[in-house]
MARGUPA-125317 format. One record per residue: x, y, z of N, C-alpha, C, O in turn; residue in one letter. Coordinates in steps of 0.1 Angstrom, whole numbers, padded with zeros to 4 digits, always signed. Example, Ala and Ser with C-alpha at 12.3 -4.5 7.8 and 13.67 -1.06 7.14 Angstrom:
! residues 2
+0132-0057+0078+0123-0045+0078+0132-0033+0078+0142-0033+0085a+0128-0022+0071+0137-0011+0071+0129+0000+0079+0134+0011+0080s
END
This chain:
! residues 253
-0363+0473+0577-0362+0467+0563-0348+0461+0561-0345+0454+0552m-0339+0464+0571-0325+0459+0569-0324+0444+0569-0315+0438+0563a-0333+0437+0577-0331+0423+0578-0334+0416+0565-0329+0405+0562e-0344+0421+0557-0346+0415+0544-0334+0416+0535-0330+0406+0528t-0328+0428+0535-0316+0429+0527-0304+0421+0532-0297+0415+0524l-0304+0420+0545-0293+0411+0551-0295+0397+0547-0285+0389+0545r-0308+0392+0547-0310+0378+0543-0306+0376+0528-0301+0365+0525r-0308+0386+0520-0304+0385+0506-0289+0383+0505-0284+0374+0498v-0282+0391+0512-0267+0391+0512-0262+0378+0519-0252+0373+0515l-0268+0374+0530-0263+0363+0538-0266+0350+0530-0259+0340+0532s-0276+0350+0522-0280+0337+0515-0268+0333+0505-0267+0321+0502a-0261+0343+0501-0250+0339+0492-0236+0339+0498-0226+0337+0491g-0235+0341+0511-0222+0341+0518-0222+0332+0530-0233+0330+0536s-0211+0326+0533-0210+0318+0545-0205+0326+0557-0198+0336+0555a-0209+0322+0569-0205+0328+0581-0213+0340+0585-0209+0347+0595g-0224+0343+0579-0233+0354+0584-0243+0348+0594-0252+0341+0590s-0241+0352+0606-0250+0347+0617-0262+0356+0618-0262+0368+0614a-0273+0350+0623-0285+0358+0624-0284+0368+0635-0277+0366+0645a-0291+0379+0634-0291+0389+0645-0300+0383+0656-0309+0375+0654w-0298+0387+0669-0306+0382+0680-0321+0386+0677-0324+0398+0674p-0330+0376+0678-0344+0379+0677-0348+0380+0663-0360+0383+0660g-0340+0377+0653-0344+0379+0639-0352+0368+0634-0361+0370+0626e-0350+0356+0639-0357+0344+0634-0372+0346+0636-0377+0350+0647e-0380+0341+0626-0395+0341+0627-0401+0354+0631-0412+0354+0637n-0395+0365+0626-0401+0378+0629-0408+0383+0617-0403+0381+0606t-0420+0389+0618-0427+0394+0607-0426+0409+0606-0431+0416+0597a-0419+0415+0616-0417+0430+0616-0407+0434+0605-0396+0428+0603e-0411+0444+0598-0402+0449+0587-0390+0457+0592-0380+0458+0585a-0391+0462+0604-0380+0470+0609-0380+0484+0603-0389+0488+0596g-0370+0493+0607-0370+0507+0603-0368+0508+0588-0362+0499+0582p-0373+0519+0582-0371+0521+0568-0357+0522+0564-0349+0527+0572p-0353+0518+0552-0339+0517+0549-0336+0526+0536-0344+0526+0527l-0325+0533+0537-0320+0541+0526-0308+0534+0519-0298+0532+0526l-0309+0531+0507-0299+0524+0499-0291+0535+0491-0297+0541+0483l-0278+0536+0494-0270+0547+0489-0259+0542+0481-0252+0533+0484l-0256+0549+0469-0245+0545+0461-0244+0554+0449-0253+0561+0445g-0232+0554+0443-0229+0561+0431-0237+0556+0419-0242+0544+0420a-0237+0563+0408-0244+0558+0396-0238+0544+0391-0225+0543+0391p-0246+0535+0388-0241+0522+0384-0235+0513+0394-0228+0503+0391g-0238+0516+0407-0232+0508+0418-0240+0496+0422-0235+0488+0430s-0251+0493+0416-0259+0481+0418-0271+0483+0427-0276+0473+0432g-0276+0495+0429-0287+0498+0438-0300+0491+0433-0307+0484+0440k-0302+0492+0420-0314+0486+0414-0314+0470+0416-0324+0464+0419t-0302+0464+0413-0301+0450+0415-0304+0445+0429-0311+0435+0431a-0299+0453+0439-0301+0449+0453-0316+0451+0457-0322+0444+0464l-0322+0462+0451-0336+0464+0454-0344+0453+0448-0354+0448+0455l-0341+0449+0436-0349+0438+0430-0347+0425+0438-0356+0417+0439f-0334+0422+0442-0332+0410+0450-0340+0411+0463-0345+0400+0468a-0341+0422+0470-0349+0424+0482-0364+0421+0479-0371+0415+0486a-0368+0426+0467-0382+0423+0463-0385+0408+0461-0395+0403+0466a-0375+0401+0455-0377+0387+0454-0377+0380+0467-0385+0370+0469l-0368+0384+0476-0368+0378+0490-0381+0380+0497-0386+0370+0502e-0387+0392+0496-0399+0395+0503-0411+0387+0496-0420+0382+0503a-0410+0386+0483-0421+0379+0476-0421+0364+0479-0431+0357+0478a-0410+0359+0484-0409+0344+0487-0412+0341+0501-0411+0330+0506g-0416+0352+0509-0419+0350+0523-0433+0346+0526-0437+0343+0538e-0442+0345+0516-0455+0341+0518-0464+0351+0524-0475+0348+0529g-0460+0364+0523-0468+0375+0529-0475+0382+0517-0478+0375+0507r-0477+0395+0518-0484+0402+0508-0475+0405+0496-0463+0401+0496g-0481+0411+0485-0473+0414+0473-0462+0425+0476-0462+0430+0487p-0454+0428+0466-0444+0438+0467-0447+0449+0457-0450+0446+0445v-0446+0461+0461-0448+0473+0452-0435+0479+0449-0428+0484+0458l-0431+0479+0436-0418+0484+0432-0421+0497+0423-0426+0496+0413f-0417+0508+0428-0419+0521+0421-0406+0526+0415-0395+0526+0422l-0406+0529+0403-0394+0535+0396-0399+0544+0385-0410+0542+0379t-0391+0553+0381-0395+0563+0371-0397+0558+0357-0406+0563+0350r-0390+0547+0354-0392+0542+0340-0390+0527+0341-0384+0521+0350r-0396+0519+0332-0395+0504+0332-0381+0500+0332-0372+0506+0325p-0378+0489+0339-0365+0483+0338-0362+0477+0324-0371+0470+0319l-0351+0479+0319-0347+0474+0306-0346+0459+0306-0349+0452+0297q-0341+0454+0317-0340+0439+0320-0340+0437+0335-0336+0445+0342s-0345+0425+0338-0346+0422+0353-0332+0417+0357-0326+0408+0351l-0327+0423+0368-0314+0418+0373-0315+0403+0377-0325+0399+0382p-0305+0396+0373-0305+0381+0375-0295+0376+0384-0289+0366+0382c-0292+0384+0395-0281+0381+0404-0284+0368+0412-0274+0363+0418g-0296+0364+0414-0299+0353+0423-0307+0342+0416-0314+0345+0406t-0308+0330+0421-0316+0320+0415-0330+0322+0416-0338+0317+0407g-0335+0331+0425-0349+0334+0426-0354+0343+0416-0366+0345+0414a-0344+0349+0408-0348+0359+0398-0357+0354+0387-0364+0362+0380a-0357+0341+0385-0365+0335+0374-0376+0326+0380-0382+0319+0373r-0379+0328+0393-0390+0321+0399-0403+0328+0395-0406+0339+0400d-0412+0322+0387-0424+0329+0382-0434+0332+0394-0440+0342+0393p-0434+0324+0404-0443+0326+0415-0439+0339+0423-0447+0347+0427m-0426+0341+0424-0421+0353+0431-0423+0366+0422-0428+0376+0426r-0420+0364+0409-0421+0375+0400-0436+0380+0399-0438+0392+0397l-0445+0371+0399-0459+0375+0399-0464+0383+0411-0474+0391+0410q-0456+0382+0422-0460+0390+0434-0454+0404+0434-0457+0412+0443k-0446+0407+0424-0440+0421+0424-0448+0429+0414-0448+0426+0402i-0453+0440+0419-0461+0449+0411-0453+0462+0408-0449+0469+0417r-0450+0464+0395-0442+0475+0391-0451+0487+0387-0461+0485+0380f-0448+0499+0392-0455+0511+0388-0445+0521+0385-0434+0522+0391q-0448+0530+0375-0438+0539+0369-0443+0554+0370-0445+0560+0359y-0444+0560+0381-0446+0574+0382-0435+0582+0375-0424+0581+0379p-0438+0590+0365-0428+0596+0356-0424+0610+0361-0415+0616+0355s-0431+0615+0372-0428+0628+0377-0431+0628+0392-0437+0619+0397s-0426+0638+0398-0428+0640+0413-0443+0641+0416-0448+0635+0425t-0450+0648+0407-0464+0650+0409-0472+0636+0408-0481+0634+0416r-0468+0628+0398-0474+0615+0397-0471+0606+0409-0479+0599+0413e-0459+0607+0414-0455+0599+0426-0463+0604+0438-0468+0595+0445l-0465+0617+0440-0473+0622+0451-0487+0616+0449-0493+0612+0459f-0493+0617+0437-0506+0612+0435-0508+0598+0438-0517+0593+0444h-0498+0590+0433-0499+0575+0436-0498+0572+0451-0506+0564+0456l-0490+0579+0458-0489+0577+0473-0501+0582+0480-0506+0575+0489l-0506+0593+0476-0518+0599+0483-0531+0591+0480-0540+0592+0488c-0531+0583+0469-0543+0575+0465-0541+0561+0469-0549+0552+0465s-0531+0558+0478-0529+0544+0481-0541+0537+0488-0543+0525+0486a-0549+0546+0495-0561+0540+0502-0572+0536+0492-0581+0529+0496h-0570+0540+0479-0580+0536+0469-0576+0524+0461-0583+0519+0452e-0564+0519+0464-0558+0507+0456-0565+0494+0460-0565+0491+0472t-0572+0487+0451-0578+0475+0454-0568+0464+0456-0556+0465+0453p-0573+0452+0462-0564+0441+0464-0557+0441+0477-0558+0450+0485g-0549+0431+0479-0541+0430+0492-0531+0440+0493-0525+0445+0483p-0528+0445+0505-0518+0455+0508-0504+0449+0506-0502+0437+0509a-0495+0457+0501-0481+0452+0499-0474+0450+0513-0477+0456+0523p-0465+0440+0513-0457+0438+0525-0444+0445+0524-0436+0446+0533s-0441+0451+0512-0428+0458+0510-0431+0469+0499-0436+0466+0489l-0426+0481+0502-0427+0492+0493-0413+0496+0489-0405+0500+0498l-0410+0496+0476-0396+0500+0472-0397+0511+0462-0406+0512+0454l-0388+0521+0463-0387+0532+0454-0372+0533+0449-0363+0534+0457l-0371+0532+0436-0358+0533+0430-0356+0547+0424-0366+0552+0418d-0344+0553+0425-0342+0566+0419-0348+0578+0426-0354+0587+0419g-0347+0578+0439-0353+0590+0446-0347+0603+0442-0355+0613+0442l-0335+0603+0438-0328+0616+0434-0335+0622+0422-0334+0634+0421e-0340+0614+0413-0347+0619+0401-0359+0627+0405-0362+0638+0399e-0367+0623+0415-0379+0630+0419-0375+0642+0427-0381+0653+0426y-0364+0641+0435-0360+0653+0443-0355+0664+0434-0355+0676+0438l-0349+0660+0423-0343+0670+0414-0354+0680+0408-0351+0691+0405a-0366+0675+0407-0377+0684+0402-0381+0694+0413-0384+0706+0409e-0380+0691+0425-0383+0700+0436-0372+0699+0447-0374+0692+0457d-0361+0706+0444-0349+0704+0452-0349+0710+0466-0339+0709+0474p-0360+0717+0470-0360+0723+0483-0361+0713+0495-0366+0702+0493g-0355+0717+0506-0356+0708+0518-0370+0704+0522-0373+0693+0527a-0379+0714+0521-0393+0712+0525-0399+0701+0516-0406+0692+0521e-0396+0701+0503-0402+0691+0494-0396+0677+0497-0403+0667+0497e-0383+0677+0500-0377+0664+0504-0383+0658+0516-0386+0646+0517s-0385+0666+0526-0391+0661+0539-0405+0657+0536-0409+0647+0542a-0412+0664+0528-0426+0660+0525-0427+0646+0518-0435+0638+0522y-0418+0644+0508-0418+0632+0501-0414+0620+0510-0420+0609+0510l-0404+0622+0519-0400+0612+0528-0411+0608+0538-0414+0597+0541a-0418+0619+0543-0429+0616+0552-0440+0609+0546-0447+0601+0552a-0443+0613+0533-0454+0606+0526-0451+0591+0523-0460+0583+0524l-0438+0588+0520-0434+0574+0519-0436+0566+0531-0442+0555+0531l-0432+0572+0543-0434+0566+0556-0449+0564+0559-0453+0554+0564l-0457+0574+0556-0471+0573+0559-0478+0563+0551-0487+0555+0555d-0474+0561+0538-0479+0551+0529-0476+0537+0534-0485+0528+0535t-0463+0535+0538-0460+0522+0544-0467+0519+0557-0471+0508+0559a-0469+0529+0565-0477+0527+0577-0491+0524+0574-0497+0515+0581a-0497+0530+0564-0511+0527+0560-0512+0512+0555-0521+0505+0559y-0502+0508+0547-0502+0494+0542-0501+0484+0554-0507+0474+0554f-0492+0488+0564-0491+0480+0576-0504+0478+0583-0508+0468+0588s-0512+0489+0584-0525+0489+0591-0534+0480+0583-0542+0472+0589h-0534+0480+0570-0543+0472+0562-0539+0457+0563-0548+0448+0562r-0526+0454+0565-0522+0440+0567-0527+0434+0580-0528+0422+0581l-0531+0442+0589-0537+0437+0602-0527+0433+0612-0515+0435+0610g-0531+0427+0623-0523+0423+0634-0512+0413+0629-0514+0404+0622p-0499+0416+0633-0488+0408+0629-0483+0411+0615-0472+0406+0611g-0489+0420+0608-0485+0424+0595-0477+0437+0595-0479+0445+0604g-0467+0439+0586-0459+0451+0586-0454+0453+0572-0448+0444+0566d-0456+0465+0567-0451+0468+0553-0437+0475+0555-0436+0486+0561c-0427+0469+0549-0414+0475+0549-0412+0486+0539-0420+0487+0529g-0402+0494+0540-0399+0505+0531-0384+0506+0528-0376+0506+0538l-0381+0506+0515-0367+0507+0511-0366+0516+0499-0373+0514+0490m-0357+0526+0500-0356+0536+0490-0342+0537+0486-0332+0538+0494v-0339+0538+0472-0326+0539+0467-0323+0554+0463-0331+0560+0456a-0312+0559+0467-0308+0573+0464-0294+0573+0458-0285+0567+0464l-0292+0580+0447-0279+0581+0441-0271+0592+0448-0276+0603+0451q-0258+0588+0451-0249+0598+0457-0238+0600+0448-0235+0592+0439t-0231+0611+0450-0219+0614+0441-0207+0614+0450-0207+0616+0462q-0195+0611+0444-0183+0611+0451-0179+0624+0457-0174+0625+0468e-0183+0635+0450-0180+0648+0455-0194+0655+0455-0199+0659+0444v-0200+0657+0467-0213+0663+0468-0212+0677+0472-0203+0681+0481a-0221+0686+0467-0221+0700+0472-0229+0701+0485-0234+0691+0490d-0229+0713+0491-0236+0714+0504-0250+0711+0503-0256+0706+0513s-0257+0714+0492-0271+0711+0490-0274+0696+0491-0283+0692+0497g-0265+0688+0484-0267+0674+0484-0265+0668+0499-0272+0659+0503d-0255+0673+0505-0252+0669+0519-0264+0672+0528-0267+0664+0537a-0270+0684+0526-0282+0688+0534-0293+0678+0532-0300+0674+0541l-0296+0675+0519-0306+0666+0516-0304+0652+0522-0313+0646+0528h-0292+0647+0521-0289+0634+0527-0290+0634+0542-0296+0625+0548l-0286+0645+0549-0287+0645+0563-0302+0646+0567-0306+0640+0577a-0310+0652+0559-0324+0653+0562-0331+0639+0560-0338+0635+0569l-0327+0632+0549-0333+0619+0546-0329+0609+0557-0337+0600+0560l-0317+0610+0562-0312+0601+0572-0320+0601+0585-0320+0592+0593q-0327+0613+0587-0335+0614+0599-0348+0605+0597-0353+0600+0607r-0352+0604+0585-0364+0596+0582-0361+0581+0580-0370+0572+0582y-0349+0578+0576-0345+0564+0573-0333+0560+0582-0321+0562+0578f-0336+0556+0594-0325+0552+0603-0316+0541+0599-0305+0540+0604p-0321+0532+0591-0313+0521+0586-0308+0525+0572-0315+0530+0564a-0295+0522+0570-0288+0526+0557-0279+0515+0552-0273+0508+0560q-0278+0515+0539-0269+0505+0532-0261+0513+0522-0267+0519+0513c-0248+0513+0523-0239+0520+0514-0232+0511+0504-0228+0500+0508w-0232+0514+0492-0226+0506+0481-0214+0514+0476-0215+0525+0471l-0202+0508+0476-0190+0515+0472-0183+0506+0461-0178+0495+0465q-0183+0510+0449-0176+0502+0438-0161+0501+0441-0155+0510+0446p-0156+0489+0439-0142+0486+0440-0136+0482+0427-0143+0478+0418e-0123+0484+0426-0116+0480+0414-0117+0465+0411-0115+0457+0421a-0120+0461+0399-0121+0447+0396-0117+0446+0381-0115+0455+0374s-0116+0433+0377-0112+0431+0363-0120+0420+0356-0129+0415+0362g-0116+0417+0344-0123+0406+0336-0138+0409+0334-0145+0399+0334s-0142+0421+0333-0156+0424+0331-0164+0423+0344-0176+0425+0343g-0158+0421+0355-0166+0420+0368-0169+0434+0373-0162+0443+0370e-0179+0434+0381-0183+0447+0388-0184+0443+0403-0192+0436+0407h-0174+0449+0411-0173+0445+0425-0177+0457+0434-0173+0468+0431r-0185+0454+0444-0189+0464+0454-0186+0460+0468-0185+0448+0471l-0183+0470+0476-0183+0468+0490-0196+0473+0496-0199+0485+0494r-0203+0464+0503-0217+0467+0508-0216+0468+0523-0212+0459+0529v-0220+0480+0528-0220+0482+0543-0234+0484+0547-0240+0494+0543c-0239+0475+0556-0253+0476+0561-0253+0480+0575-0247+0474+0584l-0259+0492+0578-0261+0497+0591-0276+0496+0595-0284+0504+0590e-0280+0486+0603-0294+0483+0604-0302+0492+0614-0314+0489+0617p-0297+0503+0618-0305+0513+0626-0309+0508+0640-0320+0509+0644g-0299+0501+0646-0301+0496+0660-0306+0482+0661-0307+0477+0672g-0308+0475+0650-0313+0461+0651-0302+0451+0652-0304+0440+0655l-0289+0456+0650-0278+0446+0651-0265+0454+0647-0266+0466+0644g-0254+0446+0646-0242+0453+0643-0241+0456+0628-0248+0451+0620p-0232+0465+0625-0229+0468+0611-0222+0456+0605-0213+0450+0611r-0226+0453+0592-0221+0441+0585-0217+0446+0571-0223+0454+0565t-0206+0440+0567-0200+0443+0553-0198+0431+0545-0195+0420+0550e-0201+0432+0532-0199+0421+0523-0191+0426+0510-0191+0438+0507w-0185+0417+0503-0181+0419+0489-0192+0413+0481-0196+0402+0482w-0197+0421+0471-0207+0416+0461-0201+0418+0447-0197+0429+0444v-0200+0407+0440-0194+0408+0427-0204+0403+0416-0210+0393+0417t-0206+0412+0406-0215+0408+0395-0206+0404+0383-0198+0411+0378f-0208+0391+0379-0201+0386+0368-0206+0392+0355-0217+0398+0355q-0199+0391+0344-0203+0397+0331-0217+0392+0327-0225+0400+0320p-0221+0380+0330-0234+0375+0327-0245+0379+0336-0257+0376+0334g-0242+0387+0347-0252+0391+0356-0252+0383+0369-0259+0388+0379g-0246+0372+0370-0246+0364+0382-0240+0371+0394-0229+0378+0392k-0246+0371+0405-0241+0378+0417-0235+0368+0427-0241+0358+0431m-0223+0370+0431-0216+0362+0441-0213+0371+0453-0210+0383+0452t-0214+0366+0465-0213+0374+0478-0204+0367+0488-0204+0355+0489i-0196+0375+0495-0187+0369+0505-0188+0379+0517-0187+0391+0515s-0188+0374+0529-0189+0382+0541-0175+0389+0543-0165+0382+0542l-0175+0402+0546-0163+0409+0549-0160+0411+0563-0150+0406+0568l-0170+0417+0571-0168+0418+0585-0181+0422+0592-0190+0427+0585q-0181+0420+0605-0192+0425+0613-0186+0433+0625-0177+0428+0631t-0192+0445+0627-0187+0453+0638-0198+0455+0648-0209+0460+0645q-0195+0452+0661-0204+0453+0671-0204+0467+0678-0213+0470+0686a-0195+0475+0675-0194+0489+0681-0203+0498+0674-0213+0495+0667g-0200+0511+0675-0208+0522+0669-0207+0521+0654-0196+0522+0648d-0219+0518+0647-0218+0516+0633-0214+0528+0625-0210+0526+0613p-0214+0540+0631-0210+0552+0623-0196+0557+0627-0192+0568+0623s-0189+0549+0636-0177+0555+0642-0166+0556+0631-0158+0566+0632s-0165+0547+0622-0154+0548+0612-0160+0549+0598-0153+0546+0588d-0172+0553+0596-0178+0555+0583-0172+0567+0577-0170+0577+0584k-0169+0567+0564-0164+0579+0557-0175+0589+0556-0185+0588+0562g-0171+0599+0548-0180+0611+0546-0193+0606+0541-0194+0599+0531s-0204+0611+0548-0218+0607+0543-0221+0613+0530-0229+0607+0522s-0215+0624+0527-0218+0630+0514-0211+0623+0502-0215+0624+0491s-0201+0616+0505-0194+0609+0495-0198+0595+0493-0195+0589+0482g-0206+0589+0502-0212+0575+0500-0202+0564+0503-0203+0553+0499g-0191+0567+0511-0182+0557+0515-0186+0550+0528-0190+0558+0537h-0185+0537+0529-0188+0530+0541-0178+0534+0552-0179+0529+0563p
END
């Protein structure tokens, strides 16, 4: 799923080269975990990824979140494209039990299978059942649902999976254990780290580790007061993507 997010970020920045073999591929790639502190822009990037996938001419996009969005993030020009917006199906499971039921009944859902499954606010569902066993079960169920949608899409089809998880600057041992467990299920990860900014701007350092599909890439993403998103390429590292990443429990790239 990392390549969809990379296309979102590369579309707004110069100098982002394609990964080898990325062009004209329909494969969604490994599931991606989007990590960041509260208010770091996770929902905006999820929505931008949904718009990107909706414009690819494949299946619809399924966006799961605990409560309706108060407003649609408007960081890209595609955010007001009615054809793309119509392909994004929002559903609002308000509890872990409802989320389990929705995922377990995916085989009963009529209509075309989604090409992308998004879940925002995973930490809210995990808080209801904080045990490691429950976390593993939910992660496995998300992967199984995406695999089922991929099967329904048929030959050449693939349903991507992207999940947003809130991290804290100072995490306890339980949070670190949950994150380490989830990283086993989500080999691709994207870290969002807020940076100091002024004049009402919200600036992020975004570090994308694609889980073996290419080098680690970093961008500056700035949200203007009106919601407009501007992006600039920071760096690409061809070495070990985790060699100089900060503490995983703290959410630093």
